[in-house]
OpenMM code with the backbone's topology and positions (N, CA, C; nanometers):
from openmm import Vec3, app, unit

residues = "MET LYS ILE LEU LYS LYS LEU HIS ASN TYR PRO PRO MET LEU VAL GLY PHE ALA GLN ALA ALA GLY VAL THR VAL TYR VAL ALA LEU PHE ALA THR PHE ILE THR TRP ILE GLU GLU SER ASN THR PRO ASP PRO PRO GLN PHE VAL ALA MET LEU PHE PHE LEU THR ALA PHE ILE MET SER ALA LEU VAL CYS GLY GLY LEU VAL LEU ALA TYR PRO ALA THR LEU ALA LEU GLN GLY ASN ILE ARG ARG ALA ILE ILE THR LEU LEU TRP SER VAL ALA CYS PHE PHE ALA ILE LEU LEU ILE VAL GLY ALA LEU ILE LEU ALA LEU".split()
positions = [
    Vec3(-1.1141, 3.9652, -2.6312),
    Vec3(-1.2212, 4.0525, -2.5764),
    Vec3(-1.3520, 4.0607, -2.6636),
    Vec3(-1.3221, 4.0418, -2.7943),
    Vec3(-1.4247, 4.0281, -2.9100),
    Vec3(-1.5253, 3.9347, -2.8459),
    Vec3(-1.4973, 3.8164, -2.8253),
    Vec3(-1.5799, 3.7244, -2.7837),
    Vec3(-1.6684, 3.7538, -2.6665),
    Vec3(-1.6127, 3.8261, -2.5706),
    Vec3(-1.6795, 3.8390, -2.4575),
    Vec3(-1.7857, 3.9806, -2.5040),
    Vec3(-1.7367, 4.0495, -2.5729),
    Vec3(-1.8423, 4.1616, -2.6261),
    Vec3(-1.9475, 4.0990, -2.6995),
    Vec3(-1.9397, 4.0100, -2.7796),
    Vec3(-2.0461, 3.9489, -2.8388),
    Vec3(-2.1470, 3.8769, -2.7469),
    Vec3(-2.1021, 3.8286, -2.6304),
    Vec3(-2.1891, 3.7634, -2.5272),
    Vec3(-2.3101, 3.8489, -2.5039),
    Vec3(-2.2780, 3.9821, -2.5066),
    Vec3(-2.3859, 4.0738, -2.4575),
    Vec3(-2.5158, 4.0469, -2.5477),
    Vec3(-2.5068, 4.0072, -2.6355),
    Vec3(-2.6194, 3.9799, -2.7513),
    Vec3(-2.7114, 3.8622, -2.7028),
    Vec3(-2.6586, 3.7785, -2.6190),
    Vec3(-2.7146, 3.6646, -2.5832),
    Vec3(-2.7831, 3.6762, -2.4236),
    Vec3(-2.8635, 3.6027, -2.3978),
    Vec3(-2.9478, 3.6277, -2.2777),
    Vec3(-2.8514, 3.5542, -2.1881),
    Vec3(-2.8696, 3.5848, -2.0524),
    Vec3(-2.7725, 3.5281, -1.9442),
    Vec3(-2.7852, 3.3854, -1.9375),
    Vec3(-2.9148, 3.3232, -1.9518),
    Vec3(-2.9585, 3.1961, -1.9398),
    Vec3(-2.8653, 3.1292, -2.0366),
    Vec3(-2.8599, 3.1536, -2.1561),
    Vec3(-2.7731, 3.0874, -2.2513),
    Vec3(-2.6188, 3.1031, -2.2400),
    Vec3(-2.5980, 3.1903, -2.2101),
    Vec3(-2.4527, 3.2218, -2.1603),
    Vec3(-2.4422, 3.1247, -2.0539),
    Vec3(-2.5073, 3.1098, -1.9475),
    Vec3(-2.4801, 3.0220, -1.8321),
    Vec3(-2.4835, 2.8965, -1.8537),
    Vec3(-2.5763, 2.8591, -1.9577),
    Vec3(-2.5922, 2.6976, -2.0105),
    Vec3(-2.4432, 2.6715, -2.0850),
    Vec3(-2.4114, 2.7657, -2.1740),
    Vec3(-2.2959, 2.7569, -2.2469),
    Vec3(-2.1713, 2.7412, -2.1720),
    Vec3(-2.1532, 2.8400, -2.0585),
    Vec3(-2.0399, 2.8274, -1.9738),
    Vec3(-2.0472, 2.6701, -1.9204),
    Vec3(-2.1582, 2.6257, -1.8605),
    Vec3(-2.1733, 2.5175, -1.7882),
    Vec3(-2.1348, 2.3780, -1.8966),
    Vec3(-2.1918, 2.4016, -1.9996),
    Vec3(-2.1580, 2.2943, -2.1052),
    Vec3(-2.0179, 2.2937, -2.1573),
    Vec3(-1.9527, 2.3813, -2.1697),
    Vec3(-1.8180, 2.4172, -2.1814),
    Vec3(-1.7164, 2.3441, -2.0858),
    Vec3(-1.7574, 2.3592, -1.9540),
    Vec3(-1.6891, 2.2964, -1.8397),
    Vec3(-1.7121, 2.1457, -1.8589),
    Vec3(-1.8240, 2.1086, -1.8676),
    Vec3(-1.8686, 1.9629, -1.8794),
    Vec3(-1.7992, 1.9146, -1.9608),
    Vec3(-1.7967, 1.9532, -2.1062),
    Vec3(-1.7227, 1.9229, -2.2260),
    Vec3(-1.5514, 1.8731, -2.1920),
    Vec3(-1.5075, 1.9846, -2.1025),
    Vec3(-1.3569, 1.9813, -2.0589),
    Vec3(-1.3222, 1.8716, -1.9575),
    Vec3(-1.4427, 1.8576, -1.8849),
    Vec3(-1.4003, 1.7679, -1.7383),
    Vec3(-1.4297, 1.6207, -1.8162),
    Vec3(-1.5242, 1.6008, -1.9192),
    Vec3(-1.5503, 1.4870, -2.0051),
    Vec3(-1.4229, 1.4280, -2.0643),
    Vec3(-1.3401, 1.5293, -2.1260),
    Vec3(-1.2340, 1.4964, -2.2127),
    Vec3(-1.1082, 1.4832, -2.1170),
    Vec3(-1.1084, 1.5506, -2.0101),
    Vec3(-1.0048, 1.5061, -1.9179),
    Vec3(-1.0001, 1.3788, -1.8582),
    Vec3(-1.1428, 1.3438, -1.8210),
    Vec3(-1.1665, 1.2219, -1.7469),
    Vec3(-1.1476, 1.1042, -1.8477),
    Vec3(-1.1718, 1.1068, -1.9835),
    Vec3(-1.1501, 1.0301, -2.0663),
    Vec3(-0.9854, 1.0113, -2.0941),
    Vec3(-0.9090, 1.1104, -2.0730),
    Vec3(-0.7785, 1.1031, -2.1080),
    Vec3(-0.7035, 1.0389, -1.9827),
    Vec3(-0.7369, 1.0859, -1.8660),
    Vec3(-0.7042, 1.0076, -1.7329),
    Vec3(-0.7458, 0.8609, -1.7329),
    Vec3(-0.8609, 0.8117, -1.7829),
    Vec3(-0.9132, 0.6893, -1.7977),
    Vec3(-0.8137, 0.5911, -1.9021),
    Vec3(-0.7764, 0.6659, -1.9980),
    Vec3(-0.7022, 0.6421, -2.1045),
    Vec3(-0.5521, 0.6114, -2.0537),
    Vec3(-0.5014, 0.6670, -1.9546),
    Vec3(-0.3789, 0.6807, -1.8932),
    Vec3(-0.3748, 0.5327, -1.8004),
    Vec3(-0.4851, 0.5453, -1.7274),
    Vec3(-0.4891, 0.4300, -1.6339),
    Vec3(-0.4899, 0.2928, -1.6741),
    Vec3(-0.5864, 0.2610, -1.8198),
    Vec3(-0.6120, 0.1647, -1.8799),
    Vec3(-0.4812, 0.1198, -1.9644),
    Vec3(-0.4061, 0.1952, -2.0071),
    Vec3(-0.2774, 0.1702, -2.0815),
    Vec3(-0.1738, 0.0756, -2.0096),
    Vec3(-0.0976, 0.0032, -2.0933),
    Vec3(-0.0259, -0.0895, -2.0259),
    Vec3(0.1276, -0.0242, -1.9696),
    Vec3(0.1338, 0.0760, -1.9639),
    Vec3(0.2668, 0.1506, -1.9339),
    Vec3(0.2884, 0.1180, -1.7717),
    Vec3(0.4155, 0.1209, -1.7271),
    Vec3(0.4346, 0.1158, -1.5764),
    Vec3(0.3980, 0.2352, -1.5001),
    Vec3(0.3633, 0.2092, -1.4022),
    Vec3(0.3201, 0.3478, -1.2978),
    Vec3(0.4552, 0.4258, -1.2756),
    Vec3(0.4263, 0.5494, -1.2889),
    Vec3(0.5358, 0.6586, -1.2894),
    Vec3(0.5797, 0.6511, -1.1335),
    Vec3(0.6895, 0.6945, -1.1371),
    Vec3(0.7557, 0.7476, -0.9914),
    Vec3(0.6601, 0.8217, -0.9039),
    Vec3(0.6539, 0.7915, -0.8045),
    Vec3(0.5391, 0.8866, -0.6995),
    Vec3(0.5511, 1.0595, -0.7450),
    Vec3(0.6745, 1.0983, -0.7321),
    Vec3(0.6845, 1.2271, -0.7438),
    Vec3(0.6644, 1.2969, -0.8871),
    Vec3(0.6782, 1.2086, -1.0054),
    Vec3(0.6175, 1.2570, -1.1327),
    Vec3(0.4680, 1.2383, -1.1355),
    Vec3(0.4082, 1.1350, -1.0599),
    Vec3(0.2657, 1.1174, -1.0402),
    Vec3(0.1913, 1.2518, -0.9875),
    Vec3(0.2812, 1.2940, -0.8816),
    Vec3(0.1991, 1.3962, -0.7856),
    Vec3(0.2307, 1.5306, -0.8578),
    Vec3(0.3583, 1.5529, -0.9422),
    Vec3(0.3727, 1.6384, -1.0426),
    Vec3(0.2755, 1.6655, -1.1289),
    Vec3(0.2467, 1.5594, -1.2179),
    Vec3(0.1463, 1.5641, -1.3095),
    Vec3(-0.0054, 1.6040, -1.2288),
    Vec3(-0.0121, 1.5273, -1.1262),
    Vec3(-0.1594, 1.5534, -1.0584),
    Vec3(-0.1849, 1.7069, -1.0291),
    Vec3(-0.0857, 1.7671, -0.9840),
    Vec3(-0.1017, 1.9003, -0.9227),
    Vec3(-0.1193, 2.0021, -1.0307),
    Vec3(-0.0361, 1.9624, -1.1505),
    Vec3(-0.0241, 2.0375, -1.2478),
    Vec3(-0.1477, 2.0396, -1.3188),
    Vec3(-0.2081, 1.9350, -1.3301),
    Vec3(-0.3267, 1.9241, -1.4132),
    Vec3(-0.4514, 1.9731, -1.3225),
    Vec3(-0.4440, 1.9570, -1.1857),
    Vec3(-0.5278, 2.0377, -1.0995),
    Vec3(-0.5274, 2.1913, -1.1190),
    Vec3(-0.3968, 2.2459, -1.1280),
    Vec3(-0.4069, 2.3932, -1.1183),
    Vec3(-0.4643, 2.4156, -1.2868),
    Vec3(-0.4212, 2.3620, -1.3699),
    Vec3(-0.4633, 2.3792, -1.5379),
    Vec3(-0.6252, 2.3772, -1.5301),
    Vec3(-0.6738, 2.2745, -1.4580),
    Vec3(-0.8254, 2.2601, -1.4644),
    Vec3(-0.8751, 2.3591, -1.4097),
    Vec3(-0.8308, 2.4097, -1.2878),
    Vec3(-0.8581, 2.5446, -1.2068),
    Vec3(-0.8766, 2.6469, -1.3155),
    Vec3(-0.7729, 2.6772, -1.3899),
    Vec3(-0.7507, 2.7860, -1.4721),
    Vec3(-0.8359, 2.7688, -1.5808),
    Vec3(-0.8737, 2.6645, -1.6470),
    Vec3(-0.9530, 2.6563, -1.7663),
    Vec3(-1.1123, 2.6662, -1.7293),
    Vec3(-1.1286, 2.6137, -1.6144),
    Vec3(-1.2783, 2.6305, -1.5757),
    Vec3(-1.3260, 2.7655, -1.5244),
    Vec3(-1.1996, 2.8138, -1.4376),
    Vec3(-1.2383, 2.9628, -1.4147),
    Vec3(-1.2541, 3.0502, -1.5036),
    Vec3(-1.1696, 3.0348, -1.6145),
    Vec3(-1.1713, 3.1000, -1.7244),
    Vec3(-1.3157, 3.0838, -1.7980),
    Vec3(-1.3562, 2.9803, -1.8295),
    Vec3(-1.4879, 2.9539, -1.8934),
    Vec3(-1.5961, 2.9963, -1.8114),
    Vec3(-1.6236, 2.9887, -1.6907),
    Vec3(-1.7162, 3.0442, -1.6261),
    Vec3(-1.7011, 3.1904, -1.5630),
    Vec3(-1.5856, 3.2164, -1.5161),
    Vec3(-1.5824, 3.3492, -1.4394),
    Vec3(-1.5288, 3.4795, -1.5466),
    Vec3(-1.4859, 3.4692, -1.6503),
    Vec3(-1.4271, 3.5530, -1.7292),
    Vec3(-1.5159, 3.6788, -1.7845),
    Vec3(-1.6407, 3.5939, -1.8384),
    Vec3(-1.7543, 3.6890, -1.8645),
    Vec3(-1.8247, 3.7745, -1.7460),
    Vec3(-1.8601, 3.6974, -1.6390),
    Vec3(-1.9197, 3.7688, -1.5377),
    Vec3(-1.8352, 3.8853, -1.4511),
    Vec3(-1.6928, 3.8496, -1.4915),
    Vec3(-1.5933, 3.9355, -1.4293),
    Vec3(-1.5812, 4.0695, -1.4994),
    Vec3(-1.5923, 4.0374, -1.6388),
    Vec3(-1.5837, 4.1695, -1.7354),
    Vec3(-1.7043, 4.2430, -1.7241),
    Vec3(-1.8215, 4.1846, -1.6877),
    Vec3(-1.9551, 4.2537, -1.6912),
    Vec3(-1.9281, 4.3530, -1.5434),
    Vec3(-1.8881, 4.2749, -1.4477),
    Vec3(-1.8649, 4.3478, -1.3181),
    Vec3(-1.7726, 4.4682, -1.3196),
    Vec3(-1.6600, 4.4526, -1.4021),
    Vec3(-1.5716, 4.5586, -1.3987),
    Vec3(-1.6373, 4.6650, -1.4976),
    Vec3(-1.7190, 4.6291, -1.5908),
    Vec3(-1.7943, 4.7384, -1.6606),
    Vec3(-1.9032, 4.7956, -1.5830),
    Vec3(-1.9133, 4.7661, -1.4742),
    Vec3(-2.0418, 4.8153, -1.3875),
    Vec3(-2.1602, 4.7541, -1.4153),
    Vec3(-2.2035, 4.6544, -1.4948),
    Vec3(-2.3036, 4.5555, -1.4865),
    Vec3(-2.3239, 4.4586, -1.4086),
    Vec3(-2.3412, 4.4874, -1.2833),
    Vec3(-2.3387, 4.3761, -1.1632),
    Vec3(-2.4404, 4.2834, -1.1773),
    Vec3(-2.5553, 4.3479, -1.2076),
    Vec3(-2.6737, 4.2679, -1.1949),
    Vec3(-2.6707, 4.1476, -1.3117),
    Vec3(-2.6331, 4.1831, -1.4044),
    Vec3(-2.6085, 4.0950, -1.5450),
    Vec3(-2.5094, 3.9704, -1.5194),
    Vec3(-2.3870, 4.0381, -1.4606),
    Vec3(-2.2890, 3.9407, -1.3962),
    Vec3(-2.3211, 3.8350, -1.3010),
    Vec3(-2.4158, 3.9035, -1.1941),
    Vec3(-2.4728, 3.7922, -1.1032),
    Vec3(-2.5849, 3.6941, -1.1617),
    Vec3(-2.6590, 3.7629, -1.2466),
    Vec3(-2.7698, 3.6721, -1.3101),
    Vec3(-2.6918, 3.5607, -1.4024),
    Vec3(-2.5982, 3.6136, -1.4808),
    Vec3(-2.5187, 3.4880, -1.5723),
    Vec3(-2.4664, 3.3828, -1.4573),
    Vec3(-2.3886, 3.4389, -1.3785),
    Vec3(-2.3296, 3.3305, -1.2687),
    Vec3(-2.4239, 3.2489, -1.2008),
    Vec3(-2.5453, 3.2950, -1.1723),
    Vec3(-2.6487, 3.2082, -1.1206),
    Vec3(-2.7040, 3.0982, -1.2176),
    Vec3(-2.6957, 3.1601, -1.3672),
    Vec3(-2.7505, 3.0523, -1.4571),
    Vec3(-2.6585, 2.9727, -1.4681),
    Vec3(-2.5359, 2.9894, -1.4392),
    Vec3(-2.4209, 2.8831, -1.4606),
    Vec3(-2.4428, 2.7848, -1.3493),
    Vec3(-2.4736, 2.8328, -1.2439),
    Vec3(-2.4554, 2.7516, -1.1122),
    Vec3(-2.5753, 2.6348, -1.1419),
    Vec3(-2.7022, 2.7116, -1.1703),
    Vec3(-2.8201, 2.6338, -1.2081),
    Vec3(-2.8156, 2.5094, -1.3164),
    Vec3(-2.7486, 2.5753, -1.4249),
    Vec3(-2.6997, 2.4728, -1.5208),
    Vec3(-2.6096, 2.3396, -1.4831),
    Vec3(-2.5028, 2.3939, -1.3925),
    Vec3(-2.4105, 2.2986, -1.3391),
    Vec3(-2.4917, 2.2039, -1.2242),
    Vec3(-2.5970, 2.2405, -1.1797),
    Vec3(-2.6740, 2.1521, -1.0884),
    Vec3(-2.7399, 2.0696, -1.1702),
    Vec3(-2.8048, 2.1113, -1.2723),
    Vec3(-2.8941, 2.0283, -1.3791),
    Vec3(-2.7894, 1.9187, -1.4187),
    Vec3(-2.7090, 1.9614, -1.4694),
    Vec3(-2.6132, 1.8630, -1.5617),
    Vec3(-2.5604, 1.7505, -1.4344),
    Vec3(-2.5298, 1.7921, -1.3120),
    Vec3(-2.5227, 1.7031, -1.1894),
    Vec3(-2.6075, 1.5839, -1.1470),
    Vec3(-2.7375, 1.6556, -1.1702),
    Vec3(-2.8483, 1.5547, -1.1347),
    Vec3(-2.8683, 1.4780, -1.2589),
    Vec3(-2.8355, 1.5179, -1.3853),
    Vec3(-2.8500, 1.4253, -1.4965),
    Vec3(-2.7315, 1.3098, -1.4743),
    Vec3(-2.6424, 1.3453, -1.4598),
    Vec3(-2.5178, 1.2508, -1.4605),
    Vec3(-2.5476, 1.1853, -1.3445),
    Vec3(-2.5807, 1.2154, -1.2378),
    Vec3(-2.6028, 1.1316, -1.1093),
    Vec3(-2.7290, 1.0226, -1.1445),
    Vec3(-2.8380, 1.0727, -1.2340),
    Vec3(-2.9410, 0.9647, -1.2543),
    Vec3(-2.8850, 0.8664, -1.3495),
    Vec3(-2.7841, 0.9370, -1.4743),
    Vec3(-2.7274, 0.8132, -1.5310),
    Vec3(-2.6478, 0.7140, -1.4626),
    Vec3(-2.5721, 0.7530, -1.3508),
    Vec3(-2.4806, 0.6866, -1.2677),
    Vec3(-2.5663, 0.5628, -1.2223),
    Vec3(-2.6973, 0.6102, -1.1313),
    Vec3(-2.7677, 0.5357, -1.0773),
    Vec3(-2.8766, 0.4449, -1.1558),
    Vec3(-2.8962, 0.4776, -1.2956),
    Vec3(-2.9475, 0.3885, -1.3928),
    Vec3(-2.8516, 0.2798, -1.4436),
    Vec3(-2.7192, 0.3121, -1.4532),
    Vec3(-2.6083, 0.1996, -1.4847),
    Vec3(-2.6284, 0.0822, -1.3963),
] * unit.nanometer
topology = app.Topology()
chain = topology.addChain("A")
for resn in residues:
    res = topology.addResidue(resn, chain)
    for name in ("N", "CA", "C"):
        topology.addAtom(name, app.Element.getBySymbol(name[0]), res)
């Protein structure tokens, strides 16, 4: 909770950017891990194990990303600072959109 209190010192734009950047780094690391698993010479796991891994990873990713993006705005909303919560969340969405455009441009350029 100390970290969430310290975020009050930063503008919502910077907090939103940090949230989007954090999720982007997490997704990049996860994608790197999955690519490494696929490129390794290990045999394919049984379908049940693969499905179990996929669903567990999906839920874990939802928790991590939700925590990174929604924890601070939720805390603000619970404290009654709805306006700052919405602004921070909108900045996160805007930064995600900008990151998506940059990654899309990189894909098209390759």
